[in-house]
ZAZAVEX-962928 format. One record per atom (N, C-alpha, C): z, x negated, y; residue number from 1; atom name. Coordinates in Angstrom, 1 decimal. Example, Ala and Ser with C-alpha at 12.3 -4.5 7.8 and 13.67 -1.06 7.14 Angstrom:
! residues 2
c3=7.8	c1=-13.2	c2=-5.7	i=1	at=N .
c3=7.8	c1=-12.3	c2=-4.5	i=1	at=CA .
c3=7.8	c1=-13.2	c2=-3.3	i=1	at=C .
c3=7.1	c1=-12.8	c2=-2.2	i=2	at=N .
c3=7.1	c1=-13.7	c2=-1.1	i=2	at=CA .
c3=7.9	c1=-12.9	c2=0.0	i=2	at=C .
END
This chain:
! residues 84
c3=31.2	c1=66.7	c2=-7.1	i=1	at=N .
c3=30.3	c1=66.0	c2=-6.2	i=1	at=CA .
c3=30.2	c1=64.5	c2=-6.6	i=1	at=C .
c3=29.0	c1=64.0	c2=-6.7	i=2	at=N .
c3=28.7	c1=62.6	c2=-7.1	i=2	at=CA .
c3=28.5	c1=61.8	c2=-5.8	i=2	at=C .
c3=29.1	c1=60.7	c2=-5.7	i=3	at=N .
c3=28.9	c1=59.8	c2=-4.6	i=3	at=CA .
c3=28.0	c1=58.6	c2=-5.1	i=3	at=C .
c3=26.7	c1=58.7	c2=-4.7	i=4	at=N .
c3=25.7	c1=57.7	c2=-5.2	i=4	at=CA .
c3=25.7	c1=56.5	c2=-4.2	i=4	at=C .
c3=26.4	c1=56.5	c2=-3.1	i=5	at=N .
c3=26.4	c1=55.4	c2=-2.2	i=5	at=CA .
c3=26.7	c1=54.1	c2=-2.8	i=5	at=C .
c3=27.7	c1=53.9	c2=-3.6	i=6	at=N .
c3=28.0	c1=52.6	c2=-4.2	i=6	at=CA .
c3=26.8	c1=52.0	c2=-5.0	i=6	at=C .
c3=26.1	c1=52.9	c2=-5.7	i=7	at=N .
c3=25.0	c1=52.4	c2=-6.5	i=7	at=CA .
c3=23.9	c1=52.0	c2=-5.6	i=7	at=C .
c3=23.6	c1=52.7	c2=-4.5	i=8	at=N .
c3=22.6	c1=52.4	c2=-3.5	i=8	at=CA .
c3=22.9	c1=51.1	c2=-2.9	i=8	at=C .
c3=24.2	c1=50.9	c2=-2.5	i=9	at=N .
c3=24.6	c1=49.6	c2=-1.8	i=9	at=CA .
c3=24.5	c1=48.5	c2=-2.8	i=9	at=C .
c3=24.8	c1=48.6	c2=-4.0	i=10	at=N .
c3=24.7	c1=47.5	c2=-5.0	i=10	at=CA .
c3=23.2	c1=47.2	c2=-5.2	i=10	at=C .
c3=22.3	c1=48.1	c2=-5.3	i=11	at=N .
c3=20.9	c1=47.9	c2=-5.4	i=11	at=CA .
c3=20.4	c1=47.2	c2=-4.2	i=11	at=C .
c3=20.8	c1=47.6	c2=-3.0	i=12	at=N .
c3=20.3	c1=47.0	c2=-1.8	i=12	at=CA .
c3=20.8	c1=45.5	c2=-1.7	i=12	at=C .
c3=22.0	c1=45.3	c2=-2.1	i=13	at=N .
c3=22.5	c1=43.9	c2=-2.2	i=13	at=CA .
c3=21.7	c1=43.0	c2=-3.1	i=13	at=C .
c3=21.3	c1=43.6	c2=-4.2	i=14	at=N .
c3=20.4	c1=42.8	c2=-5.2	i=14	at=CA .
c3=19.1	c1=42.5	c2=-4.5	i=14	at=C .
c3=18.6	c1=43.5	c2=-3.8	i=15	at=N .
c3=17.3	c1=43.2	c2=-3.0	i=15	at=CA .
c3=17.5	c1=42.1	c2=-2.0	i=15	at=C .
c3=18.5	c1=42.1	c2=-1.2	i=16	at=N .
c3=18.7	c1=41.2	c2=-0.2	i=16	at=CA .
c3=19.0	c1=39.8	c2=-0.7	i=16	at=C .
c3=19.4	c1=39.6	c2=-1.9	i=17	at=N .
c3=19.7	c1=38.3	c2=-2.5	i=17	at=CA .
c3=18.6	c1=37.7	c2=-3.3	i=17	at=C .
c3=17.4	c1=38.4	c2=-3.3	i=18	at=N .
c3=16.3	c1=37.9	c2=-4.0	i=18	at=CA .
c3=15.7	c1=36.7	c2=-3.1	i=18	at=C .
c3=15.2	c1=35.7	c2=-3.8	i=19	at=N .
c3=14.7	c1=34.5	c2=-3.0	i=19	at=CA .
c3=13.5	c1=34.9	c2=-2.1	i=19	at=C .
c3=12.7	c1=35.9	c2=-2.6	i=20	at=N .
c3=11.5	c1=36.3	c2=-1.8	i=20	at=CA .
c3=11.8	c1=37.5	c2=-0.8	i=20	at=C .
c3=13.1	c1=37.8	c2=-0.6	i=21	at=N .
c3=13.4	c1=38.8	c2=0.4	i=21	at=CA .
c3=13.0	c1=38.3	c2=1.8	i=21	at=C .
c3=12.2	c1=39.1	c2=2.5	i=22	at=N .
c3=11.7	c1=38.7	c2=3.8	i=22	at=CA .
c3=12.8	c1=38.8	c2=4.9	i=22	at=C .
c3=13.4	c1=37.7	c2=5.3	i=23	at=N .
c3=14.5	c1=37.8	c2=6.2	i=23	at=CA .
c3=14.1	c1=38.3	c2=7.6	i=23	at=C .
c3=12.8	c1=38.2	c2=7.9	i=24	at=N .
c3=12.4	c1=38.7	c2=9.2	i=24	at=CA .
c3=11.7	c1=40.1	c2=9.2	i=24	at=C .
c3=11.9	c1=40.7	c2=8.0	i=25	at=N .
c3=11.3	c1=42.0	c2=7.8	i=25	at=CA .
c3=9.9	c1=42.0	c2=7.3	i=25	at=C .
c3=9.3	c1=43.1	c2=7.1	i=26	at=N .
c3=7.9	c1=43.3	c2=6.6	i=26	at=CA .
c3=7.0	c1=43.5	c2=7.8	i=26	at=C .
c3=5.8	c1=42.9	c2=7.6	i=27	at=N .
c3=4.8	c1=43.0	c2=8.7	i=27	at=CA .
c3=4.2	c1=44.4	c2=8.7	i=27	at=C .
c3=4.0	c1=45.0	c2=7.6	i=28	at=N .
c3=3.4	c1=46.3	c2=7.5	i=28	at=CA .
c3=4.1	c1=47.1	c2=6.4	i=28	at=C .
c3=3.8	c1=48.4	c2=6.5	i=29	at=N .
c3=4.3	c1=49.3	c2=5.5	i=29	at=CA .
c3=3.7	c1=48.9	c2=4.1	i=29	at=C .
c3=2.5	c1=48.5	c2=4.0	i=30	at=N .
c3=1.8	c1=48.1	c2=2.8	i=30	at=CA .
c3=2.5	c1=46.9	c2=2.2	i=30	at=C .
c3=2.9	c1=46.0	c2=3.0	i=31	at=N .
c3=3.7	c1=44.8	c2=2.6	i=31	at=CA .
c3=5.0	c1=45.2	c2=2.0	i=31	at=C .
c3=5.7	c1=46.1	c2=2.6	i=32	at=N .
c3=7.0	c1=46.6	c2=2.1	i=32	at=CA .
c3=6.8	c1=47.3	c2=0.8	i=32	at=C .
c3=5.8	c1=48.1	c2=0.7	i=33	at=N .
c3=5.5	c1=48.8	c2=-0.6	i=33	at=CA .
c3=5.2	c1=47.9	c2=-1.7	i=33	at=C .
c3=4.4	c1=46.8	c2=-1.4	i=34	at=N .
c3=4.1	c1=45.8	c2=-2.5	i=34	at=CA .
c3=5.3	c1=45.1	c2=-2.9	i=34	at=C .
c3=6.2	c1=44.7	c2=-1.9	i=35	at=N .
c3=7.4	c1=44.0	c2=-2.3	i=35	at=CA .
c3=8.3	c1=44.9	c2=-3.1	i=35	at=C .
c3=8.5	c1=46.1	c2=-2.8	i=36	at=N .
c3=9.4	c1=47.0	c2=-3.6	i=36	at=CA .
c3=8.8	c1=47.2	c2=-5.0	i=36	at=C .
c3=7.5	c1=47.3	c2=-5.1	i=37	at=N .
c3=6.9	c1=47.4	c2=-6.4	i=37	at=CA .
c3=7.2	c1=46.2	c2=-7.3	i=37	at=C .
c3=7.0	c1=45.0	c2=-6.7	i=38	at=N .
c3=7.3	c1=43.8	c2=-7.5	i=38	at=CA .
c3=8.8	c1=43.7	c2=-7.8	i=38	at=C .
c3=9.6	c1=44.1	c2=-6.8	i=39	at=N .
c3=11.1	c1=44.1	c2=-7.1	i=39	at=CA .
c3=11.4	c1=45.0	c2=-8.2	i=39	at=C .
c3=10.9	c1=46.2	c2=-8.3	i=40	at=N .
c3=11.2	c1=47.1	c2=-9.3	i=40	at=CA .
c3=10.7	c1=46.6	c2=-10.7	i=40	at=C .
c3=9.6	c1=46.0	c2=-10.7	i=41	at=N .
c3=9.1	c1=45.4	c2=-12.0	i=41	at=CA .
c3=10.0	c1=44.3	c2=-12.5	i=41	at=C .
c3=10.5	c1=43.4	c2=-11.6	i=42	at=N .
c3=11.4	c1=42.4	c2=-11.9	i=42	at=CA .
c3=12.8	c1=43.0	c2=-12.4	i=42	at=C .
c3=13.3	c1=44.0	c2=-11.6	i=43	at=N .
c3=14.6	c1=44.6	c2=-11.9	i=43	at=CA .
c3=14.6	c1=45.2	c2=-13.2	i=43	at=C .
c3=13.6	c1=45.9	c2=-13.6	i=44	at=N .
c3=13.6	c1=46.6	c2=-14.9	i=44	at=CA .
c3=13.2	c1=45.7	c2=-16.1	i=44	at=C .
c3=12.4	c1=44.7	c2=-15.8	i=45	at=N .
c3=11.9	c1=43.9	c2=-16.9	i=45	at=CA .
c3=12.5	c1=42.5	c2=-17.1	i=45	at=C .
c3=13.2	c1=42.0	c2=-16.1	i=46	at=N .
c3=13.7	c1=40.6	c2=-16.2	i=46	at=CA .
c3=15.1	c1=40.5	c2=-15.8	i=46	at=C .
c3=15.6	c1=41.3	c2=-14.9	i=47	at=N .
c3=17.0	c1=41.2	c2=-14.4	i=47	at=CA .
c3=18.0	c1=41.6	c2=-15.5	i=47	at=C .
c3=18.9	c1=40.7	c2=-15.9	i=48	at=N .
c3=19.9	c1=41.1	c2=-16.9	i=48	at=CA .
c3=21.0	c1=41.8	c2=-16.2	i=48	at=C .
c3=21.4	c1=43.0	c2=-16.7	i=49	at=N .
c3=22.3	c1=43.9	c2=-16.1	i=49	at=CA .
c3=23.7	c1=43.8	c2=-16.8	i=49	at=C .
c3=24.7	c1=43.4	c2=-16.0	i=50	at=N .
c3=26.0	c1=43.2	c2=-16.6	i=50	at=CA .
c3=26.6	c1=44.5	c2=-17.1	i=50	at=C .
c3=26.3	c1=45.6	c2=-16.4	i=51	at=N .
c3=26.8	c1=46.9	c2=-16.8	i=51	at=CA .
c3=26.3	c1=47.4	c2=-18.2	i=51	at=C .
c3=25.2	c1=46.8	c2=-18.6	i=52	at=N .
c3=24.6	c1=47.2	c2=-19.9	i=52	at=CA .
c3=24.5	c1=46.0	c2=-20.9	i=52	at=C .
c3=25.6	c1=45.2	c2=-20.8	i=53	at=N .
c3=25.8	c1=44.1	c2=-21.8	i=53	at=CA .
c3=24.7	c1=43.0	c2=-21.6	i=53	at=C .
c3=24.3	c1=42.8	c2=-20.4	i=54	at=N .
c3=23.4	c1=41.7	c2=-20.1	i=54	at=CA .
c3=22.0	c1=41.8	c2=-20.8	i=54	at=C .
c3=21.5	c1=43.0	c2=-20.8	i=55	at=N .
c3=20.1	c1=43.2	c2=-21.2	i=55	at=CA .
c3=19.3	c1=43.8	c2=-20.0	i=55	at=C .
c3=18.0	c1=43.9	c2=-20.1	i=56	at=N .
c3=17.3	c1=44.5	c2=-19.0	i=56	at=CA .
c3=17.2	c1=46.0	c2=-19.3	i=56	at=C .
c3=17.0	c1=46.8	c2=-18.2	i=57	at=N .
c3=16.8	c1=48.2	c2=-18.4	i=57	at=CA .
c3=15.6	c1=48.6	c2=-19.3	i=57	at=C .
c3=14.5	c1=47.8	c2=-19.3	i=58	at=N .
c3=13.4	c1=48.1	c2=-20.2	i=58	at=CA .
c3=13.9	c1=47.9	c2=-21.7	i=58	at=C .
c3=14.7	c1=46.8	c2=-21.9	i=59	at=N .
c3=15.1	c1=46.6	c2=-23.3	i=59	at=CA .
c3=16.0	c1=47.7	c2=-23.7	i=59	at=C .
c3=16.9	c1=48.2	c2=-22.8	i=60	at=N .
c3=17.8	c1=49.3	c2=-23.2	i=60	at=CA .
c3=17.0	c1=50.6	c2=-23.4	i=60	at=C .
c3=16.0	c1=50.8	c2=-22.5	i=61	at=N .
c3=15.2	c1=52.1	c2=-22.7	i=61	at=CA .
c3=14.4	c1=52.1	c2=-24.0	i=61	at=C .
c3=14.0	c1=50.9	c2=-24.4	i=62	at=N .
c3=13.2	c1=50.8	c2=-25.7	i=62	at=CA .
c3=14.1	c1=50.9	c2=-26.9	i=62	at=C .
c3=15.4	c1=50.8	c2=-26.7	i=63	at=N .
c3=16.4	c1=50.9	c2=-27.8	i=63	at=CA .
c3=16.6	c1=49.6	c2=-28.5	i=63	at=C .
c3=16.3	c1=48.5	c2=-27.8	i=64	at=N .
c3=16.5	c1=47.2	c2=-28.4	i=64	at=CA .
c3=17.8	c1=46.5	c2=-28.0	i=64	at=C .
c3=18.6	c1=47.2	c2=-27.2	i=65	at=N .
c3=19.8	c1=46.6	c2=-26.6	i=65	at=CA .
c3=20.9	c1=46.3	c2=-27.6	i=65	at=C .
c3=20.9	c1=46.9	c2=-28.8	i=66	at=N .
c3=21.9	c1=46.6	c2=-29.8	i=66	at=CA .
c3=21.7	c1=45.3	c2=-30.5	i=66	at=C .
c3=20.5	c1=44.9	c2=-30.7	i=67	at=N .
c3=20.2	c1=43.6	c2=-31.4	i=67	at=CA .
c3=20.5	c1=42.4	c2=-30.6	i=67	at=C .
c3=20.4	c1=42.5	c2=-29.3	i=68	at=N .
c3=20.7	c1=41.3	c2=-28.4	i=68	at=CA .
c3=22.1	c1=40.8	c2=-28.5	i=68	at=C .
c3=23.1	c1=41.7	c2=-28.3	i=69	at=N .
c3=24.5	c1=41.1	c2=-28.5	i=69	at=CA .
c3=24.8	c1=40.6	c2=-29.9	i=69	at=C .
c3=24.2	c1=41.2	c2=-30.9	i=70	at=N .
c3=24.4	c1=40.7	c2=-32.3	i=70	at=CA .
c3=23.8	c1=39.3	c2=-32.4	i=70	at=C .
c3=22.6	c1=39.1	c2=-31.8	i=71	at=N .
c3=22.0	c1=37.8	c2=-31.8	i=71	at=CA .
c3=22.8	c1=36.7	c2=-31.1	i=71	at=C .
c3=23.4	c1=37.2	c2=-30.0	i=72	at=N .
c3=24.2	c1=36.3	c2=-29.2	i=72	at=CA .
c3=25.5	c1=35.8	c2=-30.0	i=72	at=C .
c3=26.1	c1=36.8	c2=-30.7	i=73	at=N .
c3=27.2	c1=36.5	c2=-31.5	i=73	at=CA .
c3=26.9	c1=35.4	c2=-32.5	i=73	at=C .
c3=25.7	c1=35.5	c2=-33.1	i=74	at=N .
c3=25.3	c1=34.5	c2=-34.1	i=74	at=CA .
c3=25.1	c1=33.1	c2=-33.4	i=74	at=C .
c3=24.4	c1=33.1	c2=-32.3	i=75	at=N .
c3=24.2	c1=31.9	c2=-31.6	i=75	at=CA .
c3=25.5	c1=31.2	c2=-31.2	i=75	at=C .
c3=26.4	c1=32.0	c2=-30.6	i=76	at=N .
c3=27.7	c1=31.4	c2=-30.2	i=76	at=CA .
c3=28.5	c1=30.9	c2=-31.4	i=76	at=C .
c3=28.5	c1=31.6	c2=-32.5	i=77	at=N .
c3=29.2	c1=31.1	c2=-33.7	i=77	at=CA .
c3=28.6	c1=29.8	c2=-34.2	i=77	at=C .
c3=27.3	c1=29.7	c2=-34.2	i=78	at=N .
c3=26.6	c1=28.5	c2=-34.6	i=78	at=CA .
c3=27.0	c1=27.3	c2=-33.7	i=78	at=C .
c3=27.0	c1=27.6	c2=-32.4	i=79	at=N .
c3=27.3	c1=26.6	c2=-31.4	i=79	at=CA .
c3=28.7	c1=26.1	c2=-31.6	i=79	at=C .
c3=29.6	c1=27.0	c2=-31.8	i=80	at=N .
c3=31.0	c1=26.6	c2=-32.0	i=80	at=CA .
c3=31.2	c1=25.8	c2=-33.3	i=80	at=C .
c3=30.5	c1=26.2	c2=-34.3	i=81	at=N .
c3=30.6	c1=25.4	c2=-35.6	i=81	at=CA .
c3=30.1	c1=24.0	c2=-35.4	i=81	at=C .
c3=29.0	c1=23.8	c2=-34.6	i=82	at=N .
c3=28.5	c1=22.5	c2=-34.4	i=82	at=CA .
c3=29.3	c1=21.6	c2=-33.5	i=82	at=C .
c3=30.0	c1=22.3	c2=-32.5	i=83	at=N .
c3=30.8	c1=21.6	c2=-31.5	i=83	at=CA .
c3=32.1	c1=22.4	c2=-31.3	i=83	at=C .
c3=33.1	c1=22.2	c2=-32.3	i=84	at=N .
c3=34.3	c1=23.0	c2=-32.2	i=84	at=CA .
c3=35.2	c1=22.6	c2=-31.0	i=84	at=C .
END
């Protein structure tokens, strides 16, 4: 049996900590649907996920997630060389 509750709770926490989260609720169902759609777009395309080595889900789905950590290694090595 799989317990999905921790994943749902983590996602809900991410929703509630967005700056545009409506603290007084949504006025209409349409408003709620529009907010969730914009949240999903941000979450998949912009939000860096720690569980997948700080890349976006879209980056991972496209298979580009291996190049990003390699690029970071180069950037960090160059920075250390310039300022040891």
